[in-house]
C-alpha positions in Angstrom: 159.7 83.3 131.6 160.6 82.1 135.1 158.6 79.2 136.5 156.3 80.0 139.4 157.7 78.6 142.6 156.2 77.3 145.8 153.1 78.1 147.7 149.4 78.2 147.0 149.8 81.3 145.0 152.1 79.5 142.6 149.6 76.6 142.2 146.7 78.9 141.5 148.7 80.7 138.8 149.7 77.4 137.3 146.1 76.1 137.3 144.9 79.3 135.6 147.2 78.9 132.6 146.8 75.1 132.3 143.8 73.7 130.4 141.1 72.2 132.6 139.9 68.7 131.7 136.3 68.9 130.4 135.2 65.5 131.7 136.8 66.0 135.1 135.0 69.4 135.7 131.2 68.7 136.1 130.4 72.4 136.1 132.0 73.1 132.8 129.7 73.8 129.8 130.4 74.3 126.1 130.0 77.9 124.9 126.6 78.6 123.4 127.3 81.8 121.6 127.4 80.2 118.2 123.9 78.6 118.2 122.5 81.9 119.5 123.9 83.7 116.5 122.5 81.2 114.1 119.0 81.4 115.6 119.1 85.2 115.5 120.1 85.3 111.8 117.2 82.9 111.0 114.6 84.9 112.9 115.8 88.1 111.1 115.4 86.3 107.7 111.9 85.3 108.5 111.0 88.8 109.7 112.3 90.3 106.5 110.4 87.9 104.3 107.2 88.6 106.2 107.7 92.4 105.8 108.2 91.9 102.0 105.0 89.8 101.7 103.0 92.4 103.7 104.3 95.3 101.5 103.4 93.4 98.3 99.9 92.8 99.5 99.5 96.4 100.5 100.8 97.6 97.1 98.3 95.3 95.3 95.4 96.5 97.5 96.4 100.2 97.0 96.5 99.7 93.2 93.1 98.1 93.2 91.7 100.9 95.4 93.1 103.6 93.1 91.7 102.0 90.0 88.3 101.6 91.7 88.3 105.3 92.8 89.3 106.5 89.3 86.6 104.3 87.7 83.9 105.6 90.1 85.1 109.2 89.5 84.7 108.8 85.7 81.2 107.4 86.2 80.2 110.4 88.3 81.6 112.8 85.7 79.6 111.0 83.0 76.4 111.5 85.0 77.3 115.1 85.6 78.0 115.6 81.9 74.5 114.3 81.0 72.9 116.5 83.7 74.7 119.7 82.5 74.0 118.9 78.9 70.3 118.6 79.7 70.6 122.0 81.4 71.6 123.5 78.1 68.8 121.8 76.3 66.3 123.2 78.7 67.9 126.7 78.5 67.6 126.6 74.7 64.0 125.5 75.0 63.2 128.5 77.3 65.1 130.9 75.1 63.2 129.8 72.0 59.8 129.9 73.9 60.5 133.5 75.0 62.2 135.0 71.9 60.7 132.9 69.1 64.1 131.8 67.9 67.2 129.8 68.8 70.2 131.6 70.3 73.0 132.6 67.9 75.8 132.1 70.5 76.3 130.6 74.0 77.1 134.1 75.2 73.6 135.2 74.2 72.2 132.2 76.1 74.2 133.1 79.2 73.1 136.8 79.1 69.5 136.3 78.3 67.0 138.4 80.4 65.1 136.9 82.1 67.6 134.1 82.8 67.2 130.8 81.0 70.2 129.0 82.5 71.2 128.9 86.2 74.9 129.4 85.7 77.7 129.0 83.2 78.3 125.3 83.5 81.7 123.8 83.1 82.5 120.6 81.3 83.3 118.0 84.0 86.0 116.4 81.8 87.8 119.5 80.7 87.2 121.6 83.8 86.3 124.6 81.6 83.2 126.2 80.2 84.4 125.4 76.6 81.3 123.6 75.3 81.2 123.1 71.6 77.9 124.5 70.2 75.8 122.5 67.7 74.2 124.5 65.0 70.9 124.2 63.2 71.1 121.2 60.8 74.6 120.3 61.8 75.7 116.6 61.3 72.5 115.7 59.7 70.4 116.8 62.6 67.2 118.0 60.9 65.6 120.2 63.5 62.3 121.5 62.1 59.8 123.8 63.7 56.6 122.1 65.0 53.5 121.9 62.9 50.7 124.5 62.7 48.8 122.8 65.5 51.6 123.3 68.0 51.3 126.0 70.6 54.8 127.4 70.1 55.6 130.0 67.6 57.5 129.0 64.4 61.3 129.5 64.4 62.4 132.3 62.0 65.6 131.5 60.1 68.2 134.2 60.8 71.1 134.9 58.6 74.0 132.5 59.5 77.0 134.2 61.0 80.5 133.0 60.8 81.8 131.3 64.0 85.5 130.6 64.0 86.8 127.2 65.2 84.1 125.0 63.7 83.7 123.2 60.4 86.2 122.6 57.7 89.0 125.2 57.0 87.6 128.0 55.0 84.0 127.0 55.7 83.1 128.4 59.0 79.8 127.3 60.5 77.3 129.4 62.4 73.6 130.2 62.8 71.1 129.1 65.4 72.4 126.9 68.2 70.3 123.9 69.0 72.6 122.1 71.4 76.0 121.5 72.8 78.6 118.7 73.1 81.8 118.2 75.0 85.2 118.9 73.6 86.7 115.8 75.3 87.0 112.9 72.9 88.0 110.3 75.5 86.5 106.9 75.4 83.5 106.7 77.6 82.5 103.9 80.1 78.8 104.4 79.4 77.4 104.1 75.9 74.9 106.9 75.2 72.8 106.5 72.1 75.3 104.1 70.7 78.2 106.6 71.0 81.3 105.8 73.0 83.1 109.1 73.0 82.2 112.2 75.0 82.5 114.5 72.0 79.9 112.4 70.3 77.4 112.8 73.1 75.1 115.4 71.7 72.6 117.3 73.8 70.1 118.8 71.2 66.8 120.5 71.7 64.3 119.1 69.1 60.9 120.9 69.2 59.3 117.9 67.6 60.4 115.6 70.4 59.8 118.1 73.1 56.2 118.7 71.9 55.1 115.3 73.0 52.1 113.2 71.8 48.9 115.0 71.0 46.1 114.8 73.6 43.4 112.3 72.7 40.1 113.8 71.4 37.3 113.0 73.7 34.5 111.0 72.1 31.0 112.5 72.1 28.3 110.0 73.1 24.9 110.9 71.7 22.2 111.1 74.2 18.5 110.3 73.6 15.8 112.9 73.7 13.9 113.2 76.9 
């Protein structure tokens, strides 16, 4: 490389390639690009940590909300199960009062004329109208007709008919239907009559319990002769 010779142009070129003394140049400043990069990396780390904390809090809140909604839904289904079970009890009561006997099948209860049940209710836990009927005297439930002083007619005992799907194998059960129960055997939140499974919640029409207490006999107060 040839040295630059003479003139102001040569001095300018030489000053451009020669290092400038830092102390001698009052306008010179050290480059600040490195501290800026460090601060930017630190701020990005703090932002990422804050986002992770917010997402964790949101996930916990969402989990609690889902559990709360599921719990509330099950409580509502339990109340609906009790309501619909009582609808069957009332329908059996009306059927017996009009026909003098218990129904022999749920289909007979649905098709009774005049109607005794508003509609074919579905089990809120199975989503189907697959109620399990409870037969006369099943599971130790001794349902007896009311006494002679009751206003209802005594219940005749029809010949039991085989109903598939109930009872032990080879021993089908059947006969008058006195109630229903759910086919879902999930553990319940509410305890009904000491029972903690939905299939153990039995909705049974008992004429003795439905008859109610006897009215009191008015006392006759003797009056004196005028």
